[in-house]
TORTOR-247206 format. One record per atom (N, C-alpha, C, O): z, x, y; residue in three letters; residue number from 0. Coordinates in steps of 0.001 Angstrom, whole numbers, plus 500000, padded with zeros to 6 digits. Layout:
% TORTOR-247206
+--------+--------+--------+---------+-----+
!      w !      u !      v ! residuo ! num !
+--------+--------+--------+---------+-----+
!      Z !      X !      Y !     Ala ! NUM !
...
+--------+--------+--------+---------+-----+
% end
This chain:
% TORTOR-247206
+--------+--------+--------+---------+-----+
!      w !      u !      v ! residuo ! num !
+--------+--------+--------+---------+-----+
! 613591 ! 129424 ! 156577 !     Met !   0 !
! 613290 ! 130382 ! 157501 !     Met !   0 !
! 614295 ! 131533 ! 157493 !     Met !   0 !
! 615491 ! 131259 ! 157595 !     Met !   0 !
! 613908 ! 132755 ! 157382 !     Ser !   1 !
! 614774 ! 133874 ! 157296 !     Ser !   1 !
! 615415 ! 134209 ! 158647 !     Ser !   1 !
! 614998 ! 133760 ! 159715 !     Ser !   1 !
! 616460 ! 135034 ! 158515 !     Glu !   2 !
! 617103 ! 135436 ! 159753 !     Glu !   2 !
! 616198 ! 136149 ! 160710 !     Glu !   2 !
! 616360 ! 136015 ! 161923 !     Glu !   2 !
! 615218 ! 136927 ! 160191 !     Leu !   3 !
! 614353 ! 137702 ! 161005 !     Leu !   3 !
! 613343 ! 136788 ! 161762 !     Leu !   3 !
! 612761 ! 137158 ! 162782 !     Leu !   3 !
! 613181 ! 135587 ! 161193 !     Glu !   4 !
! 612250 ! 134664 ! 161957 !     Glu !   4 !
! 612893 ! 133671 ! 162775 !     Glu !   4 !
! 612218 ! 132924 ! 163483 !     Glu !   4 !
! 614264 ! 133602 ! 162728 !     Ser !   5 !
! 614951 ! 132588 ! 163493 !     Ser !   5 !
! 615149 ! 132933 ! 164946 !     Ser !   5 !
! 615283 ! 134107 ! 165291 !     Ser !   5 !
! 615169 ! 131941 ! 165801 !     Tyr !   6 !
! 615443 ! 132072 ! 167180 !     Tyr !   6 !
! 616609 ! 131217 ! 167586 !     Tyr !   6 !
! 616707 ! 130050 ! 167208 !     Tyr !   6 !
! 617507 ! 131816 ! 168371 !     Val !   7 !
! 618775 ! 131132 ! 168702 !     Val !   7 !
! 618871 ! 131067 ! 170212 !     Val !   7 !
! 618170 ! 131775 ! 170936 !     Val !   7 !
! 619828 ! 130129 ! 170700 !     Pro !   8 !
! 620027 ! 130066 ! 172140 !     Pro !   8 !
! 620734 ! 131266 ! 172688 !     Pro !   8 !
! 621311 ! 132086 ! 171974 !     Pro !   8 !
! 620661 ! 131326 ! 173972 !     Val !   9 !
! 621280 ! 132520 ! 174687 !     Val !   9 !
! 622697 ! 132647 ! 174449 !     Val !   9 !
! 623191 ! 133774 ! 174470 !     Val !   9 !
! 623500 ! 131506 ! 174199 !     Glu !  10 !
! 624920 ! 131567 ! 173937 !     Glu !  10 !
! 625195 ! 132289 ! 172530 !     Glu !  10 !
! 626205 ! 132968 ! 172347 !     Glu !  10 !
! 624248 ! 132091 ! 171590 !     Glu !  11 !
! 624546 ! 132706 ! 170291 !     Glu !  11 !
! 624288 ! 134195 ! 170442 !     Glu !  11 !
! 625039 ! 134999 ! 169890 !     Glu !  11 !
! 623232 ! 134596 ! 171185 !     Val !  12 !
! 623021 ! 136083 ! 171387 !     Val !  12 !
! 624283 ! 136649 ! 172054 !     Val !  12 !
! 624747 ! 137726 ! 171677 !     Val !  12 !
! 624817 ! 135967 ! 172996 !     Ala !  13 !
! 625971 ! 136534 ! 173820 !     Ala !  13 !
! 627201 ! 136652 ! 172790 !     Ala !  13 !
! 627863 ! 137686 ! 172702 !     Ala !  13 !
! 627431 ! 135579 ! 172069 !     Asp !  14 !
! 628496 ! 135592 ! 171057 !     Asp !  14 !
! 628282 ! 136746 ! 170112 !     Asp !  14 !
! 629232 ! 137487 ! 169861 !     Asp !  14 !
! 627073 ! 136952 ! 169559 !     Tyr !  15 !
! 626809 ! 137880 ! 168595 !     Tyr !  15 !
! 627142 ! 139330 ! 169120 !     Tyr !  15 !
! 627683 ! 140171 ! 168401 !     Tyr !  15 !
! 626801 ! 139543 ! 170347 !     Leu !  16 !
! 626935 ! 140849 ! 170994 !     Leu !  16 !
! 628280 ! 141003 ! 171690 !     Leu !  16 !
! 628598 ! 142070 ! 172216 !     Leu !  16 !
! 629073 ! 139924 ! 171691 !     Ser !  17 !
! 630443 ! 139903 ! 172365 !     Ser !  17 !
! 630309 ! 140236 ! 173836 !     Ser !  17 !
! 631080 ! 141021 ! 174387 !     Ser !  17 !
! 629295 ! 139613 ! 174474 !     Val !  18 !
! 629143 ! 139713 ! 175962 !     Val !  18 !
! 629037 ! 138310 ! 176517 !     Val !  18 !
! 628894 ! 137343 ! 175768 !     Val !  18 !
! 629108 ! 138204 ! 177816 !     Lys !  19 !
! 628896 ! 136892 ! 178554 !     Lys !  19 !
! 627388 ! 136587 ! 178559 !     Lys !  19 !
! 626529 ! 137460 ! 178441 !     Lys !  19 !
! 627144 ! 135291 ! 178704 !     Val !  20 !
! 625753 ! 134838 ! 178893 !     Val !  20 !
! 625120 ! 135485 ! 180088 !     Val !  20 !
! 623936 ! 135817 ! 180039 !     Val !  20 !
! 625810 ! 135670 ! 181102 !     Ser !  21 !
! 625384 ! 136224 ! 182339 !     Ser !  21 !
! 624894 ! 137717 ! 182081 !     Ser !  21 !
! 623950 ! 138218 ! 182692 !     Ser !  21 !
! 625575 ! 138312 ! 181197 !     Thr !  22 !
! 625189 ! 139678 ! 180801 !     Thr !  22 !
! 623805 ! 139653 ! 180157 !     Thr !  22 !
! 622919 ! 140421 ! 180533 !     Thr !  22 !
! 623642 ! 138816 ! 179246 !     Ile !  23 !
! 622256 ! 138704 ! 178559 !     Ile !  23 !
! 621225 ! 138407 ! 179616 !     Ile !  23 !
! 620132 ! 138970 ! 179560 !     Ile !  23 !
! 621523 ! 137519 ! 180613 !     Arg !  24 !
! 620497 ! 137263 ! 181666 !     Arg !  24 !
! 620198 ! 138433 ! 182480 !     Arg !  24 !
! 619060 ! 138677 ! 182883 !     Arg !  24 !
! 621259 ! 139189 ! 182731 !     Gln !  25 !
! 620999 ! 140445 ! 183482 !     Gln !  25 !
! 620101 ! 141479 ! 182666 !     Gln !  25 !
! 619207 ! 142126 ! 183212 !     Gln !  25 !
! 620382 ! 141570 ! 181451 !     Trp !  26 !
! 619578 ! 142543 ! 180609 !     Trp !  26 !
! 618222 ! 142073 ! 180528 !     Trp !  26 !
! 617319 ! 142909 ! 180489 !     Trp !  26 !
! 617943 ! 140762 ! 180495 !     Val !  27 !
! 616573 ! 140279 ! 180542 !     Val !  27 !
! 615918 ! 140637 ! 181768 !     Val !  27 !
! 614833 ! 141218 ! 181766 !     Val !  27 !
! 616604 ! 140277 ! 182944 !     Asn !  28 !
! 616050 ! 140635 ! 184280 !     Asn !  28 !
! 615744 ! 142060 ! 184479 !     Asn !  28 !
! 614767 ! 142384 ! 185154 !     Asn !  28 !
! 616603 ! 143030 ! 183872 !     Lys !  29 !
! 616425 ! 144373 ! 184082 !     Lys !  29 !
! 615375 ! 145019 ! 183099 !     Lys !  29 !
! 614985 ! 146182 ! 183200 !     Lys !  29 !
! 614972 ! 144139 ! 182154 !     Gly !  30 !
! 613979 ! 144571 ! 181152 !     Gly !  30 !
! 614509 ! 145242 ! 179883 !     Gly !  30 !
! 613750 ! 145796 ! 179087 !     Gly !  30 !
! 615854 ! 145176 ! 179716 !     Phe !  31 !
! 616413 ! 145682 ! 178561 !     Phe !  31 !
! 616265 ! 144897 ! 177289 !     Phe !  31 !
! 616360 ! 145383 ! 176162 !     Phe !  31 !
! 616013 ! 143573 ! 177587 !     Ile !  32 !
! 615641 ! 142577 ! 176520 !     Ile !  32 !
! 614267 ! 142073 ! 176998 !     Ile !  32 !
! 614150 ! 141278 ! 177931 !     Ile !  32 !
! 613287 ! 142557 ! 176336 !     Pro !  33 !
! 611866 ! 142199 ! 176791 !     Pro !  33 !
! 611414 ! 140842 ! 176318 !     Pro !  33 !
! 611956 ! 140228 ! 175399 !     Pro !  33 !
! 610357 ! 140412 ! 177031 !     Lys !  34 !
! 609891 ! 139034 ! 176682 !     Lys !  34 !
! 609396 ! 138896 ! 175255 !     Lys !  34 !
! 609322 ! 137779 ! 174742 !     Lys !  34 !
! 609067 ! 139956 ! 174621 !     Thr !  35 !
! 608691 ! 139895 ! 173183 !     Thr !  35 !
! 609775 ! 139523 ! 172249 !     Thr !  35 !
! 609517 ! 139271 ! 171072 !     Thr !  35 !
! 611019 ! 139477 ! 172739 !     Thr !  36 !
! 612138 ! 139177 ! 171851 !     Thr !  36 !
! 612574 ! 137679 ! 172031 !     Thr !  36 !
! 613529 ! 137285 ! 171363 !     Thr !  36 !
! 612000 ! 136904 ! 172805 !     Tyr !  37 !
! 612393 ! 135478 ! 173010 !     Tyr !  37 !
! 611186 ! 134645 ! 173245 !     Tyr !  37 !
! 610114 ! 135126 ! 173613 !     Tyr !  37 !
! 611387 ! 133400 ! 173025 !     Ile !  38 !
! 610384 ! 132379 ! 173280 !     Ile !  38 !
! 610927 ! 131212 ! 174109 !     Ile !  38 !
! 612112 ! 130895 ! 174013 !     Ile !  38 !
! 610066 ! 130554 ! 174935 !     Lys !  39 !
! 610486 ! 129355 ! 175577 !     Lys !  39 !
! 610113 ! 128104 ! 174840 !     Lys !  39 !
! 608966 ! 127945 ! 174422 !     Lys !  39 !
! 611111 ! 127163 ! 174662 !     Val !  40 !
! 610892 ! 126040 ! 173905 !     Val !  40 !
! 611378 ! 124955 ! 174813 !     Val !  40 !
! 612580 ! 124764 ! 174999 !     Val !  40 !
! 610361 ! 124189 ! 175420 !     Gly !  41 !
! 610746 ! 123199 ! 176368 !     Gly !  41 !
! 611311 ! 123786 ! 177601 !     Gly !  41 !
! 610675 ! 124554 ! 178323 !     Gly !  41 !
! 612559 ! 123391 ! 177827 !     Tyr !  42 !
! 613196 ! 123923 ! 179016 !     Tyr !  42 !
! 614254 ! 125069 ! 178656 !     Tyr !  42 !
! 615019 ! 125549 ! 179493 !     Tyr !  42 !
! 614212 ! 125409 ! 177461 !     Thr !  43 !
! 615239 ! 126449 ! 176924 !     Thr !  43 !
! 614567 ! 127679 ! 176467 !     Thr !  43 !
! 613352 ! 127724 ! 176274 !     Thr !  43 !
! 615371 ! 128683 ! 176296 !     Tyr !  44 !
! 614888 ! 129974 ! 175772 !     Tyr !  44 !
! 615539 ! 130190 ! 174425 !     Tyr !  44 !
! 616699 ! 129807 ! 174272 !     Tyr !  44 !
! 614871 ! 130786 ! 173417 !     Arg !  45 !
! 615428 ! 131154 ! 172141 !     Arg !  45 !
! 615162 ! 132565 ! 171846 !     Arg !  45 !
! 614040 ! 133039 ! 172025 !     Arg !  45 !
! 616120 ! 133241 ! 171411 !     Phe !  46 !
! 616052 ! 134707 ! 171204 !     Phe !  46 !
! 616064 ! 135051 ! 169714 !     Phe !  46 !
! 616704 ! 134361 ! 168920 !     Phe !  46 !
! 615348 ! 136132 ! 169332 !     Asn !  47 !
! 615465 ! 136650 ! 168080 !     Asn !  47 !
! 616363 ! 137842 ! 168042 !     Asn !  47 !
! 616028 ! 138935 ! 168499 !     Asn !  47 !
! 617552 ! 137589 ! 167464 !     Ile !  48 !
! 618612 ! 138589 ! 167466 !     Ile !  48 !
! 618290 ! 139955 ! 166978 !     Ile !  48 !
! 618684 ! 140921 ! 167632 !     Ile !  48 !
! 617585 ! 140124 ! 165846 !     Pro !  49 !
! 617278 ! 141507 ! 165458 !     Pro !  49 !
! 616267 ! 142098 ! 166383 !     Pro !  49 !
! 616294 ! 143319 ! 166538 !     Pro !  49 !
! 615361 ! 141369 ! 167030 !     Ala !  50 !
! 614503 ! 142004 ! 167979 !     Ala !  50 !
! 615243 ! 142377 ! 169214 !     Ala !  50 !
! 614943 ! 143413 ! 169807 !     Ala !  50 !
! 616212 ! 141581 ! 169648 !     Val !  51 !
! 617013 ! 141898 ! 170868 !     Val !  51 !
! 617802 ! 143213 ! 170555 !     Val !  51 !
! 617863 ! 144094 ! 171412 !     Val !  51 !
! 618380 ! 143347 ! 169391 !     Ile !  52 !
! 619110 ! 144479 ! 169027 !     Ile !  52 !
! 618364 ! 145721 ! 169023 !     Ile !  52 !
! 618854 ! 146753 ! 169480 !     Ile !  52 !
! 617088 ! 145663 ! 168479 !     Glu !  53 !
! 616175 ! 146855 ! 168544 !     Glu !  53 !
! 615840 ! 147166 ! 170011 !     Glu !  53 !
! 615746 ! 148331 ! 170398 !     Glu !  53 !
! 615665 ! 146137 ! 170804 !     Ala !  54 !
! 615222 ! 146408 ! 172211 !     Ala !  54 !
! 616454 ! 147086 ! 172997 !     Ala !  54 !
! 616278 ! 147913 ! 173891 !     Ala !  54 !
! 617619 ! 146683 ! 172600 !     Leu !  55 !
! 618763 ! 147179 ! 173343 !     Leu !  55 !
! 619119 ! 148640 ! 172875 !     Leu !  55 !
! 619850 ! 149339 ! 173578 !     Leu !  55 !
! 618616 ! 149085 ! 171723 !     Lys !  56 !
! 618789 ! 150423 ! 171255 !     Lys !  56 !
! 617926 ! 151398 ! 172034 !     Lys !  56 !
! 618167 ! 152604 ! 171991 !     Lys !  56 !
! 616904 ! 150887 ! 172759 !     Gln !  57 !
! 616047 ! 151833 ! 173551 !     Gln !  57 !
! 616813 ! 152255 ! 174714 !     Gln !  57 !
! 617694 ! 151528 ! 175173 !     Gln !  57 !
! 616519 ! 153428 ! 175234 !     Glu !  58 !
! 617214 ! 154037 ! 176343 !     Glu !  58 !
! 616756 ! 153404 ! 177662 !     Glu !  58 !
! 617520 ! 153165 ! 178598 !     Glu !  58 !
! 615444 ! 153156 ! 177653 !     Glu !  59 !
! 614862 ! 152708 ! 178934 !     Glu !  59 !
! 614198 ! 151250 ! 178707 !     Glu !  59 !
! 613708 ! 150941 ! 177621 !     Glu !  59 !
! 614220 ! 150454 ! 179727 !     Pro !  60 !
! 613537 ! 149205 ! 179545 !     Pro !  60 !
! 612024 ! 149377 ! 179443 !     Pro !  60 !
! 611509 ! 150332 ! 180024 !     Pro !  60 !
! 611296 ! 148546 ! 178767 !     Asn !  61 !
! 609927 ! 148605 ! 178703 !     Asn !  61 !
! 609279 ! 147658 ! 179645 !     Asn !  61 !
! 609172 ! 146471 ! 179335 !     Asn !  61 !
! 608852 ! 148105 ! 180750 !     Pro !  62 !
! 608309 ! 147163 ! 181817 !     Pro !  62 !
! 606988 ! 146511 ! 181440 !     Pro !  62 !
! 606605 ! 145506 ! 182038 !     Pro !  62 !
! 606259 ! 147087 ! 180419 !     Asp !  63 !
! 604988 ! 146476 ! 179986 !     Asp !  63 !
! 605299 ! 145297 ! 179137 !     Asp !  63 !
! 604440 ! 144420 ! 179047 !     Asp !  63 !
! 606348 ! 145181 ! 178546 !     Ala !  64 !
! 606762 ! 144052 ! 177702 !     Ala !  64 !
! 607513 ! 142983 ! 178374 !     Ala !  64 !
! 607875 ! 142020 ! 177698 !     Ala !  64 !
! 607797 ! 143042 ! 179665 !     Thr !  65 !
! 608647 ! 142068 ! 180396 !     Thr !  65 !
! 607849 ! 141535 ! 181519 !     Thr !  65 !
! 606826 ! 142084 ! 181929 !     Thr !  65 !
! 608373 ! 140397 ! 182025 !     Gln !  66 !
! 607823 ! 139728 ! 183258 !     Gln !  66 !
! 608498 ! 140570 ! 184390 !     Gln !  66 !
! 609412 ! 141374 ! 184207 !     Gln !  66 !
! 607925 ! 140274 ! 185557 !     Thr !  67 !
! 608617 ! 140987 ! 186714 !     Thr !  67 !
! 610031 ! 140395 ! 186877 !     Thr !  67 !
! 610334 ! 139305 ! 186391 !     Thr !  67 !
! 610834 ! 141122 ! 187547 !     Thr !  68 !
! 612157 ! 140707 ! 187717 !     Thr !  68 !
! 612220 ! 139429 ! 188525 !     Thr !  68 !
! 613037 ! 138563 ! 188215 !     Thr !  68 !
! 611398 ! 139272 ! 189546 !     Gln !  69 !
! 611411 ! 138090 ! 190292 !     Gln !  69 !
! 611041 ! 136885 ! 189526 !     Gln !  69 !
! 611643 ! 135825 ! 189703 !     Gln !  69 !
! 610006 ! 137013 ! 188624 !     Glu !  70 !
! 609560 ! 135854 ! 187718 !     Glu !  70 !
! 610715 ! 135463 ! 186777 !     Glu !  70 !
! 610944 ! 134286 ! 186501 !     Glu !  70 !
! 611429 ! 136489 ! 186297 !     Leu !  71 !
! 612520 ! 136226 ! 185336 !     Leu !  71 !
! 613679 ! 135474 ! 186029 !     Leu !  71 !
! 614270 ! 134526 ! 185511 !     Leu !  71 !
! 613953 ! 135995 ! 187267 !     Glu !  72 !
! 615107 ! 135485 ! 187976 !     Glu !  72 !
! 614777 ! 133990 ! 188327 !     Glu !  72 !
! 615688 ! 133167 ! 188245 !     Glu !  72 !
! 613589 ! 133619 ! 188692 !     Leu !  73 !
! 613273 ! 132281 ! 188940 !     Leu !  73 !
! 613343 ! 131409 ! 187669 !     Leu !  73 !
! 613857 ! 130292 ! 187708 !     Leu !  73 !
! 612806 ! 131946 ! 186514 !     Asn !  74 !
! 612851 ! 131199 ! 185313 !     Asn !  74 !
! 614239 ! 130944 ! 184789 !     Asn !  74 !
! 614507 ! 129844 ! 184305 !     Asn !  74 !
! 615183 ! 131956 ! 184865 !     Phe !  75 !
! 616530 ! 131776 ! 184383 !     Phe !  75 !
! 617352 ! 131091 ! 185323 !     Phe !  75 !
! 618329 ! 130479 ! 184892 !     Phe !  75 !
! 617080 ! 131105 ! 186655 !     Asn !  76 !
! 617888 ! 130386 ! 187692 !     Asn !  76 !
! 617518 ! 128834 ! 187581 !     Asn !  76 !
! 618376 ! 127984 ! 187818 !     Asn !  76 !
! 616342 ! 128523 ! 187250 !     Glu !  77 !
! 615864 ! 127159 ! 187282 !     Glu !  77 !
! 616252 ! 126437 ! 186035 !     Glu !  77 !
! 616305 ! 125207 ! 186059 !     Glu !  77 !
! 616527 ! 127101 ! 184949 !     Glu !  78 !
! 616790 ! 126371 ! 183691 !     Glu !  78 !
! 618266 ! 126206 ! 183504 !     Glu !  78 !
! 619044 ! 127160 ! 183481 !     Glu !  78 !
! 618613 ! 124963 ! 183372 !     Asp !  79 !
! 620059 ! 124633 ! 183110 !     Asp !  79 !
! 620447 ! 124728 ! 181756 !     Asp !  79 !
! 621643 ! 124829 ! 181486 !     Asp !  79 !
! 619502 ! 124707 ! 180781 !     Asp !  80 !
! 619842 ! 124561 ! 179421 !     Asp !  80 !
! 619557 ! 125973 ! 178678 !     Asp !  80 !
! 619309 ! 126007 ! 177473 !     Asp !  80 !
! 619606 ! 127000 ! 179394 !     Leu !  81 !
! 619286 ! 128325 ! 178945 !     Leu !  81 !
! 620429 ! 128819 ! 177918 !     Leu !  81 !
! 620357 ! 129936 ! 177405 !     Leu !  81 !
+--------+--------+--------+---------+-----+
% end
């Protein structure tokens, strides 16, 4: 599997970007990291780092590609293994 096809846990995304896990969660909730850049596997989320980086390069979040903030907050707050 190539790097472009791999999905990693939120901790790896945070380490790669040198930010806290809570920052990644905030960016997801605000739409800066859209749903198209991650998948849910069981009770965890896995992120595609190149897709996340491309999304973060955008100036505005893309609301069409994300869940509502309320849905995301529920998902992220309920998952212990995120």
